[in-house]
C-alpha positions in Angstrom: 244.9 129.2 277.1 244.5 125.4 277.0 243.1 125.4 280.5 240.5 128.0 279.7 239.4 126.0 276.7 239.1 122.9 278.8 237.1 124.7 281.4 234.8 126.2 278.7 234.3 122.8 277.1 233.3 121.4 280.5 230.8 124.3 281.1 229.3 123.7 277.7 229.0 120.0 278.4 227.3 120.7 281.7 224.9 123.2 280.1 224.1 120.7 277.3 223.4 118.0 280.0 221.1 120.4 281.9 219.2 121.2 278.7 218.7 117.5 278.0 217.7 116.8 281.6 215.2 119.7 281.8 213.5 119.0 278.5 213.3 115.2 278.6 210.1 113.4 279.6 212.2 111.5 282.1 214.0 113.1 284.9 217.3 112.5 286.6 218.0 112.0 290.3 220.8 111.4 292.7 220.5 110.1 296.3 223.1 110.2 299.1 224.1 107.2 301.3 221.0 107.9 303.4 218.8 107.3 300.3 217.6 110.9 300.3 217.5 113.0 297.2 220.6 115.3 296.7 219.8 116.2 293.1 216.7 116.3 290.9 216.3 117.8 287.4 213.7 120.6 287.3 211.0 118.6 285.7 211.0 115.9 288.4 207.5 115.1 289.7 206.0 117.7 287.5 207.1 120.7 289.7 208.6 121.5 293.0 211.6 119.4 292.6 213.6 121.5 295.0 211.1 120.6 297.8 212.1 116.9 297.5 215.8 117.5 298.2 216.6 115.9 301.6 213.7 113.4 301.4 213.5 109.8 300.2 211.2 108.6 297.5 209.1 106.5 299.9 208.5 109.7 302.0 206.0 110.7 299.2 204.7 107.3 298.3 200.9 106.7 298.4 201.1 102.9 298.2 203.5 102.3 301.0 200.9 100.9 303.3 198.7 99.2 300.6 201.6 97.4 298.9 204.1 96.9 301.7 205.7 93.8 300.1 206.6 95.7 297.0 208.4 98.4 299.1 210.0 95.8 301.3 211.6 94.1 298.3 212.8 97.5 296.9 214.4 98.5 300.2 216.0 95.0 300.5 217.7 95.7 297.1 218.8 99.3 297.8 219.9 98.5 301.4 222.1 95.8 299.8 223.4 98.5 297.4 222.3 96.7 294.2 220.9 98.2 291.0 217.1 98.2 290.5 215.1 98.7 287.3 211.5 99.7 286.4 210.2 100.0 289.9 206.7 101.5 289.6 205.0 103.2 292.6 202.2 105.6 293.3 203.4 108.9 294.4 202.5 112.6 294.4 203.2 115.4 291.9 204.6 118.7 293.0 201.0 120.0 293.2 199.9 117.2 295.5 197.9 115.2 292.9 198.6 111.4 292.6 200.9 110.0 289.9 202.6 106.8 288.9 206.4 106.8 288.7 208.7 104.2 287.1 212.2 104.4 288.6 215.6 102.8 287.9 218.8 103.4 289.7 222.4 102.2 290.2 224.6 102.4 293.3 227.6 104.8 293.3 230.9 104.1 294.9 234.0 106.3 295.3 237.5 105.3 294.4 237.9 103.6 297.8 234.8 101.5 297.2 232.8 103.5 299.8 229.0 103.7 299.0 228.0 107.2 298.0 224.3 106.7 297.1 222.4 106.2 293.9 222.0 107.8 290.6 219.0 107.1 288.4 216.1 108.1 286.1 212.4 108.3 286.7 209.4 108.5 284.3 205.8 109.7 284.7 203.8 106.6 283.7 200.5 107.8 285.0 198.6 107.6 281.7 200.1 104.2 280.8 199.3 102.7 284.2 195.7 104.1 284.2 195.2 102.7 280.7 196.4 99.3 281.9 194.2 99.4 285.0 191.2 100.3 282.7 192.0 97.4 280.4 192.3 95.0 283.4 188.9 96.2 284.7 187.4 95.9 281.2 188.7 92.3 281.0 187.4 91.5 284.4 183.9 92.7 283.5 184.1 90.9 280.1 185.1 87.7 281.9 182.3 88.1 284.4 179.9 88.6 281.5 180.8 85.5 279.6 181.0 83.4 282.7 177.4 84.5 283.5 176.1 83.2 280.1 174.2 79.9 280.3 175.8 77.3 278.0 179.3 76.8 276.7 180.9 79.9 275.2 184.1 80.0 273.3 186.0 82.7 271.4 188.0 81.5 268.3 190.7 83.0 266.1 189.9 82.9 262.4 192.0 79.7 262.1 189.7 78.0 264.5 192.0 78.0 267.5 190.3 78.8 270.8 191.4 82.1 272.4 189.3 81.8 275.5 186.3 80.0 276.9 183.9 80.6 279.8 183.9 78.8 283.1 181.1 76.5 282.1 183.2 75.2 279.2 186.1 74.3 281.4 183.8 72.6 283.9 182.0 70.6 281.2 185.1 69.3 279.4 187.2 69.0 282.5 190.2 70.3 280.6 192.4 73.4 280.7 192.2 76.2 278.2 195.5 75.0 276.7 194.0 71.5 276.1 190.9 72.9 274.5 192.7 75.3 272.1 193.2 72.7 269.3 189.7 71.2 269.5 189.8 70.4 265.8 192.4 67.7 266.3 191.2 66.3 269.7 188.3 64.2 270.8 186.4 67.2 272.2 184.0 67.0 269.3 182.6 63.5 268.4 184.8 62.0 265.6 181.7 61.4 263.4 180.6 65.1 263.7 184.1 66.7 263.4 184.4 66.8 259.6 181.0 68.4 259.2 181.6 70.9 262.0 184.9 72.0 260.6 183.4 72.4 257.1 180.5 74.5 258.5 183.0 76.6 260.5 185.1 77.3 257.5 182.0 78.2 255.4 180.8 80.6 258.1 184.2 82.3 258.1 184.3 82.6 254.3 180.8 84.1 254.2 181.2 86.3 257.3 177.6 85.4 258.3 176.3 83.7 261.5 176.1 79.9 261.3 174.9 77.0 263.3 175.2 73.2 263.6 174.5 70.4 265.9 177.4 68.5 267.5 178.3 66.0 270.2 180.8 67.2 272.8 182.8 65.0 275.1 182.0 65.6 278.7 184.6 65.3 281.5 183.4 61.7 282.2 183.8 60.6 278.6 180.1 60.8 277.6 179.2 62.7 274.4 176.1 64.9 274.6 174.3 66.8 271.8 174.6 70.6 271.6 173.2 73.2 269.3 176.0 75.6 268.3 175.6 79.1 267.0 178.7 80.9 265.7 179.0 84.6 264.9 182.0 86.1 263.1 183.2 89.4 264.7 184.9 92.0 262.5 187.5 94.6 263.5 187.5 98.3 262.6 188.8 97.5 259.1 186.0 95.0 258.4 188.2 91.9 258.6 187.0 88.9 260.7 189.1 89.0 263.8 187.3 86.5 266.0 184.4 84.1 266.1 182.1 83.8 269.0 180.6 80.3 269.5 177.9 79.3 271.9 176.7 75.8 272.6 173.4 75.0 274.3 172.3 71.5 275.4 
């Protein structure tokens, strides 16, 4: 009687595990000592999980040739039988369409210490990865746009700290972005002009309206040159001022 109860409890536990595995957004996998799949939950790769049994993850990778160094490092880890986490690669869904997969795994050893393969989890991160790629592309275009503007362009947080500047700014001042961030306490603006500039900046933020002023800015060789500055507060979706765009023309 006790044995039957134990067996039934084991079957119930296995059934519960299968239910979790088949309904989770992640999927589970096991690989043998040859690094080929021996077990995949049914939702693996969207469909056709059974077709992957007996193959390795890199057999279906679409970036094996375009990102060889990434795969070399992964294989170095798994061939050394070490855990790996959050490895992202471009693979194929069961229907043949491309997808991005994030995989983690830990090595398995038997009671005698013999290597038995890997057990791990995978997640479909296609949408996240594509969103990140779109963001990087947007940032690249934005960077190219401000670098193409004649004059010195800077983007400020509401407290006045610089978030970013264009290439011309870095070249004019001969300083890094980090050095330019706290321009209000440095010699980037001529000391005689700084109090007036800071006051105008604060008034512009308070009113939320465009503002302008003349100021002398310290060039990389130490010479101060006059510039006409125009600042424009930028509001977020809620109407709050999130950034200030500043452009200086000589």
